[in-house]
C-alpha positions in Angstrom: 37.7 -35.1 134.3 34.5 -35.4 133.4 32.4 -37.3 135.0 29.0 -38.3 132.9 25.7 -39.2 134.3 23.0 -38.2 132.0 20.3 -39.8 129.5 22.3 -41.5 126.3 20.6 -40.1 123.1 21.1 -41.9 119.9 22.7 -40.3 116.4 19.9 -40.5 113.8 22.3 -43.4 111.8 22.9 -44.9 115.6 27.0 -44.3 114.9 27.1 -42.8 118.3 25.0 -41.7 121.5 24.9 -38.2 124.0 26.5 -38.3 127.1 25.9 -34.9 127.6 26.4 -31.5 126.1 28.0 -28.9 127.4 27.9 -25.5 126.9 28.1 -25.7 122.4 30.0 -29.1 122.7 28.3 -32.3 122.7 30.2 -35.4 124.3 29.9 -38.2 122.4 30.8 -42.1 122.7 30.6 -43.4 119.4 30.6 -47.5 118.6 33.8 -48.7 117.0 33.4 -48.7 113.1 35.2 -49.0 109.8 36.5 -46.3 107.3 38.5 -46.1 103.8 40.6 -43.6 103.4 43.0 -42.3 101.4 45.4 -39.6 101.6 46.8 -37.8 98.6 50.0 -36.9 97.2 48.2 -34.1 94.9 49.2 -31.1 96.6 47.7 -28.6 95.1 43.8 -30.3 96.1 44.1 -32.6 98.2 40.8 -32.5 99.5 39.2 -32.3 96.1 41.6 -35.6 94.8 40.7 -37.0 97.9 37.1 -37.7 97.4 37.2 -38.2 94.0 39.2 -41.7 94.8 37.2 -42.7 97.5 34.4 -42.1 95.4 35.4 -43.6 92.8 35.8 -47.0 94.9 32.4 -46.7 96.4 30.6 -46.6 93.2 32.0 -49.2 92.4 36.3 -49.0 91.7 36.9 -52.3 93.3 37.6 -56.1 92.8 33.6 -56.6 93.1 33.1 -53.4 91.0 30.0 -53.3 93.9 28.9 -50.1 94.5 28.6 -48.9 98.4 26.5 -46.8 99.9 27.6 -43.5 100.5 27.1 -42.8 104.1 28.3 -39.2 106.4 29.7 -37.6 107.9 33.0 -38.1 105.7 35.9 -37.5 108.0 38.8 -35.0 107.2 41.6 -35.6 109.9 42.8 -31.9 110.4 45.8 -33.5 112.6 47.0 -35.6 109.5 47.7 -33.2 106.7 43.5 -33.0 105.8 43.8 -37.2 105.4 40.1 -38.2 104.2 37.8 -40.9 105.4 34.7 -42.0 104.2 32.5 -44.2 106.7 31.9 -47.6 105.1 27.9 -49.3 106.2 27.7 -51.6 108.6 27.7 -54.8 106.6 30.8 -54.3 105.4 34.2 -55.6 108.1 38.2 -56.3 106.9 36.6 -60.0 106.3 33.8 -59.0 103.7 35.1 -55.2 102.3 35.8 -55.5 98.7 39.2 -55.0 97.7 39.8 -51.3 95.9 41.5 -51.0 92.3 43.6 -47.8 94.2 46.2 -50.2 96.1 46.5 -46.1 98.2 42.9 -46.9 99.7 43.3 -48.2 103.3 40.4 -49.4 105.8 40.6 -48.2 109.6 39.1 -49.8 111.8 38.2 -47.9 115.3 37.1 -48.7 118.7 34.7 -46.8 121.3 35.9 -43.3 121.5 34.6 -40.7 123.7 34.1 -37.0 121.3 33.5 -33.7 122.4 31.9 -32.6 119.5 31.1 -28.2 117.9 28.1 -27.5 115.4 28.6 -25.1 112.6 26.9 -24.2 109.7 27.8 -23.4 105.9 30.2 -24.2 103.6 34.0 -24.9 105.7 37.5 -23.3 105.5 40.5 -22.9 107.3 39.5 -20.1 109.1 36.3 -21.1 110.0 37.8 -24.6 111.3 40.2 -22.6 113.8 37.6 -20.9 114.9 35.6 -23.7 116.3 38.4 -25.4 117.6 39.3 -22.8 119.5 35.8 -22.3 120.6 35.8 -26.3 121.4 39.3 -25.9 123.3 37.9 -23.4 125.6 35.2 -25.3 126.4 37.2 -28.2 127.1 40.0 -26.0 129.3 36.9 -23.9 131.3 35.8 -27.6 132.3 38.9 -29.0 132.5 37.8 -32.3 130.1 41.0 -33.6 128.7 41.7 -34.3 125.3 43.8 -35.1 122.7 44.5 -32.3 120.8 44.5 -34.0 117.1 40.8 -32.4 115.9 38.6 -34.0 113.2 36.5 -31.7 110.6 33.2 -34.2 110.0 31.4 -33.0 106.7 27.9 -34.4 106.8 26.8 -32.4 103.0 27.5 -32.8 99.5 29.4 -29.3 98.0 26.5 -28.5 96.0 24.2 -28.0 99.0 23.5 -24.4 99.4 21.3 -23.9 102.7 21.6 -25.8 105.9 24.8 -27.4 105.3 26.1 -29.1 109.5 29.9 -29.3 109.8 31.6 -30.2 113.0 35.1 -30.6 114.3 35.6 -33.8 116.8 38.3 -34.3 119.2 38.6 -37.8 121.8 38.3 -36.8 125.2 39.1 -38.6 128.2 36.1 -39.4 130.3 35.0 -40.9 133.0 31.4 -42.9 133.5 29.0 -43.5 136.2 26.5 -46.4 136.8 
């Protein structure tokens, strides 16, 4: 089991702190977060259909016709057939979130969790994702870090951005904190 005893560094948006860096992997602790999620039935192009439904919701497709700020990254649960999640801005919770016009948009609250994360650039695809998962698994195995084998893809940039794209693969881990 990994023991953490290093200086914590905050993320730019305060959703996580970096507890440690091991080889190319950041060990992060995420604060509780709130997401809108959608997993489409369109098997031809589920990521694009999921994105459209969630974008429609945040651009006013809700009972209040309220525009909700777009946050990054977009989370894609690779272990749940690429289910997509948009993180809701911090002012929202289960009590005050505008209700979606599309009943298939669901809300998910998470608890504080530790994740191992590896970064990579360019446009992502399944081959790149599998390669990064393999690298991440090898590093975690090397340091005997336990994980749940449920990998997520974090996409930070819109599809039209060409250069300096940021993607990450993450997995939940179990760590022991030393105070």
